[in-house]
C-alpha positions in Angstrom: 0.0 0.0 0.0 1.2 3.5 -0.9 2.2 5.4 2.2 3.1 9.1 1.9 4.1 11.4 4.7 4.5 15.2 4.1 7.3 17.1 6.0 5.9 20.5 6.8 7.0 23.5 8.9 8.0 27.1 8.8 10.8 28.1 6.5 14.3 27.3 7.8 13.4 24.8 10.5 15.4 22.0 8.8 12.8 20.4 6.6 14.9 19.9 3.5 17.9 18.7 5.5 15.8 16.1 7.1 14.3 15.1 3.7 17.9 14.6 2.4 18.7 12.4 5.3 15.5 10.3 4.9 15.7 9.9 1.2 19.3 10.6 0.2 17.9 13.0 -2.4 19.5 16.3 -2.5 16.8 18.8 -2.1 18.3 22.3 -1.9 18.8 23.1 1.9 19.7 26.8 1.8 19.6 29.5 4.5 16.7 31.5 3.2 12.9 31.0 3.0 11.1 29.0 0.2 14.2 27.2 -1.2 12.1 24.2 -1.8 9.5 25.6 -4.4 8.2 22.3 -5.9 7.5 19.4 -3.5 10.4 17.0 -3.5 9.5 13.4 -3.4 11.8 10.5 -2.0 11.1 6.9 -1.4 12.7 5.3 1.6 13.0 1.9 3.0 11.5 1.0 6.4 14.1 -0.2 8.7 13.4 -3.8 9.9 16.0 -6.1 11.4 13.7 -9.1 10.8 14.3 -9.0 7.0 18.1 -9.6 7.5 17.4 -12.6 9.7 15.0 -14.0 7.2 17.5 -13.5 4.4 20.1 -15.4 6.4 17.8 -18.4 6.8 16.0 -18.5 3.4 18.9 -17.2 1.2 16.6 -15.7 -1.5 17.6 -14.2 -4.8 16.5 -10.8 -3.6 15.1 -9.0 -0.5 12.5 -6.3 -0.9 11.7 -4.0 2.1 8.6 -2.1 2.5 8.8 1.7 1.7 7.4 5.1 2.6 7.2 8.2 0.3 8.3 11.3 1.9 7.3 14.7 0.5 9.3 17.8 1.2 6.7 20.6 1.0 7.5 24.4 0.7 7.7 26.3 3.9 4.5 27.8 5.2 4.1 31.4 6.6 1.2 33.3 8.4 -1.5 33.9 5.9 -1.0 30.9 3.8 -4.7 30.0 4.1 -5.3 33.3 2.0 -2.6 32.5 -0.4 0.4 34.4 1.3 3.9 33.1 0.6 3.6 29.7 -1.2 0.4 29.0 0.7 -1.7 27.7 -2.1 1.0 25.3 -3.3 1.6 24.1 0.2 -2.1 23.5 0.9 -2.6 21.6 -2.4 0.4 19.4 -1.8 -0.4 18.4 1.8 -3.8 17.1 0.8 -2.1 14.2 -1.0 -0.4 12.9 2.0 -1.5 10.2 4.6 0.2 11.9 7.6 2.0 15.0 8.5 5.5 15.3 9.9 5.6 18.7 11.5 9.2 19.9 11.9 9.8 22.4 14.6 13.0 24.4 15.2 14.2 23.6 18.7 17.8 25.0 18.5 19.4 28.4 18.8 21.8 29.5 16.0 22.4 33.2 15.1 23.6 32.1 11.7 20.3 30.5 10.7 17.6 33.1 9.9 14.2 32.5 11.6 11.3 33.8 9.4 9.6 35.4 12.5 12.8 36.7 14.1 13.1 34.4 17.2 13.1 30.7 18.1 9.7 29.7 19.6 8.5 26.2 18.5 5.2 26.4 20.2 4.4 29.7 18.3 5.6 28.1 15.2 3.3 25.1 15.6 0.3 27.4 16.4 0.9 29.4 13.2 0.8 26.3 10.9 -2.2 24.9 13.0 -4.1 28.1 12.5 -3.5 28.3 8.8 -4.6 24.7 8.2 -7.7 25.1 10.5 -8.6 28.3 8.5 -8.4 26.5 5.2 -10.5 23.5 6.6 -13.1 26.0 8.0 -13.4 27.5 4.5 -13.9 24.1 3.0 -16.4 22.8 5.7 -18.5 26.0 5.4 -18.7 25.6 1.6 -19.8 22.0 1.9 -22.4 22.8 4.7 -23.9 25.4 2.3 -24.2 22.6 -0.4 -25.9 20.0 1.8 -27.9 22.2 4.1 -31.1 22.1 2.0 -30.8 18.4 1.2 -30.3 17.6 4.9 -34.1 18.4 5.5 -35.2 15.3 3.4 -32.1 13.1 2.8 -30.7 10.9 5.5 -27.2 10.7 4.2 -27.1 14.5 3.7 -28.4 14.9 7.2 -25.6 12.8 8.6 -23.1 14.8 6.6 -24.5 18.1 7.7 -24.3 17.0 11.4 -20.7 15.8 11.2 -19.7 19.0 9.3 -21.4 21.2 11.8 -19.5 19.4 14.7 -16.2 19.9 12.8 -17.1 23.5 12.2 -17.6 24.3 15.9 -14.3 22.5 16.7 -12.3 24.5 14.1 -13.9 27.8 15.3 -12.5 26.9 18.7 -9.0 26.7 17.3 -8.9 22.9 17.4 -8.1 20.5 14.5 -10.6 18.3 12.9 -8.8 15.2 14.1 -10.1 15.9 17.6 -13.7 15.1 16.5 -14.5 11.4 16.9 -15.9 10.2 13.6 -16.5 6.4 13.0 -15.0 4.7 10.0 -18.5 4.2 8.5 -19.2 7.9 8.8 -15.8 9.0 7.4 -17.3 8.5 3.8 -19.6 11.5 4.3 -16.7 14.0 4.5 -14.0 12.2 2.4 -14.5 14.5 -0.5 -13.6 17.5 1.7 -9.9 16.3 2.0 -9.6 18.1 5.3 -6.0 18.9 6.2 -6.4 18.8 10.0 -8.0 15.5 10.0 -4.7 13.9 9.0 -2.6 12.3 11.8 0.4 14.5 12.9 3.8 13.8 14.5 5.9 16.6 15.8 9.6 16.3 15.0 11.8 18.5 17.2 15.0 19.4 15.3 17.5 20.1 18.1 21.3 20.9 18.5 23.8 18.2 18.9 24.1 18.7 22.6 20.3 18.1 23.0 19.8 15.0 21.0 19.8 12.6 23.9 17.8 14.4 26.5 16.1 17.3 24.7 16.0 21.0 25.9 13.6 23.7 27.0 12.2 24.0 23.6 11.4 20.3 23.3 9.8 20.4 26.9 7.7 23.3 25.8 6.5 21.4 22.6 5.6 18.3 24.7 3.6 20.3 27.1 1.8 22.1 24.2 0.7 18.9 22.4 0.0 16.9 25.6 -3.8 17.0 25.2 -3.5 15.9 21.5 -1.9 12.6 22.4 0.6 13.2 19.5 3.9 11.6 19.3 7.1 13.8 19.6 10.3 12.7 18.1 13.6 14.4 18.8 16.4 14.4 16.1 19.3 16.5 15.1 19.0 17.0 11.3 22.7 17.9 11.0 23.8 14.5 12.7 21.3 12.7 10.4 22.9 14.4 7.5 26.4 13.3 8.4 25.1 9.7 8.9 23.5 9.7 5.5 26.7 10.5 3.8 28.6 7.5 5.4 29.3 4.6 3.0 29.0 1.5 5.3 26.8 0.3 8.0 30.0 -0.2 10.2 30.9 3.5 9.9 27.4 4.6 10.9 27.4 2.3 13.9 30.7 3.5 15.1 29.6 7.2 14.7 26.4 6.5 16.6 28.3 4.7 19.3 30.6 7.7 19.7 27.7 10.1 20.4 25.8 7.7 22.6 22.9 6.7 20.3 21.7 3.2 19.4 20.1 4.0 16.0 19.7 7.0 13.7 16.9 9.5 14.5 15.4 8.9 11.1 14.8 5.3 12.0 12.9 6.4 15.0 11.0 8.8 13.0 10.0 6.1 10.3 8.9 3.7 13.2 6.9 6.4 14.8 5.2 7.1 11.5 4.1 3.4 11.4 2.6 3.7 14.9 1.0 7.0 13.9 -0.8 5.4 11.1 -1.5 2.2 12.9 0.5 0.0 10.4 2.3 -3.2 10.6 4.2 -5.5 8.5 3.9 -9.2 7.2 6.3 -11.2 5.2 6.4 -13.5 2.2 9.5 -15.7 2.0 10.7 -18.0 -0.7 14.0 -18.7 -2.6 13.0 -16.2 -5.3 12.2 -13.4 -2.9 11.9 -12.4 0.9 9.5 -9.4 1.0 7.9 -7.1 3.5 4.4 -5.8 3.0 2.6 -3.0 4.8 -0.8 -3.3 6.0 -3.1 -1.5 8.5 -3.6 -3.3 11.9 -6.8 -5.4 12.1 -6.7 -6.4 8.5 -7.9 -9.9 7.7 -6.0 -12.4 5.6 -7.9 -11.6 2.4 -7.4 -7.8 3.0 -3.6 -8.4 3.5 -3.4 -10.6 0.3 -5.0 -7.6 -1.7 -1.9 -5.7 -0.9 0.0 -8.1 -3.2 -2.7 -8.2 -5.8 -6.5 -7.4 -5.8 -7.1 -10.8 -7.4 -5.7 -12.4 -4.2 -8.5 -11.0 -2.2 -11.2 -11.9 -4.8 -10.2 -15.5 -5.1 -9.0 -16.1 -1.6 -9.2 -19.6 -0.4 -7.0 -19.8 2.7 -3.6 -18.7 4.0 -0.7 -20.7 5.3 0.8 -18.8 8.4 4.0 -19.1 10.3 4.7 -16.8 13.3 8.1 -15.0 12.8 9.6 -16.2 16.1 8.7 -19.8 15.2 10.3 -19.5 11.9 13.5 -18.0 13.4 13.6 -20.6 16.1 13.1 -23.7 13.8 15.0 -22.3 10.7 12.8 -23.2 7.7 9.2 -23.6 6.5 9.6 -27.3 6.5 10.7 -27.5 10.1 7.8 -25.4 11.1 5.3 -27.7 9.2 6.8 -30.7 10.9 6.6 -29.1 14.3 3.0 -28.1 13.8 3.9 -24.4 13.7 2.3 -23.8 10.3 -1.4 -23.1 10.5 -4.1 -22.9 7.8 -6.3 -19.9 8.3 -9.5 -18.7 6.6 -11.2 -15.4 5.7 -11.7 -14.3 9.3 -8.0 -14.6 10.4 -6.6 -11.3 11.5 -3.0 -10.8 10.5 -0.4 -10.3 13.2 2.8 -8.2 12.9 5.7 -10.3 11.6 3.4 -13.2 10.2 5.0 -15.1 7.4 2.2 -15.9 4.9 1.5 -17.9 1.8 -1.9 -17.3 0.0 -3.9 -19.9 -1.8 -6.5 -18.4 -4.1 -8.4 -19.1 -7.3 -7.7 -17.2 -10.4 
């Protein structure tokens, strides 16, 4: 399944530097606003140590990790909802993403210009929140006008009107649409609105090198500000990540991380947090031709998981052969798992677990 995360933030907070680290693309990272005019797109692999262990045991011809698309979107400024700066471009590009990675500047550096003159990540967050909320309010009000008459006689239109009215009230209070509880069944009524503030968000605090392990006063302020949102906060140093991205070998990267007291690159933490944010998990297919990771939403049944490989797999689903990852690693092969009774045959109601090794049987 295609997963796309948009990196957003005010100009000069480290968005393009972070994007370069994530994708090894070379988006221009200059010390002035709007150096990213068009959205840069990078495809990155999701770090997963389980793939390496499966490769060692299966010895396939190739290994295919699952991926995430990262979009580096032009910096936002106050008034973007009315077209200020590159607002219209920003707002159009963010609509296409599944989740928002909101980068906040949490470091002092007199050599890096701040668009508003001083470092204040909570203020910066509120600027972007407000602009997105204003744009959503405009969208919601327009839709309400369209369905208001129909709502008097049409059941679906009435449901849509009620949901939109609740969202409108929420936005007018300075809250994001994601704070309104909407059932999966009811989301269809507002899907065509493509609301910006309904998307899940993660706050990425870009700190100086000294603060990467324990944070700083700016990070503490961000955590306090987003406490009620239940949002995840990830602390990274974009400059450290840039250095790691330039290193040629895994050994070099590990030595560098050990020297500064880190266990893994910050971008790995960020990608894993994005998976949690979107309620995603991974299952595997493993054979001599290929070991491959597949991304699915938690709670998917076996036929739904099969459809990620090909829609025909879901349509013609018969059953799934399932081996738990830990059993496969402990016993060393599919044959050994089968002989030990650790391979189960599951039907259409089976809910896939993270790390399951699966083989689907289906009718063409």
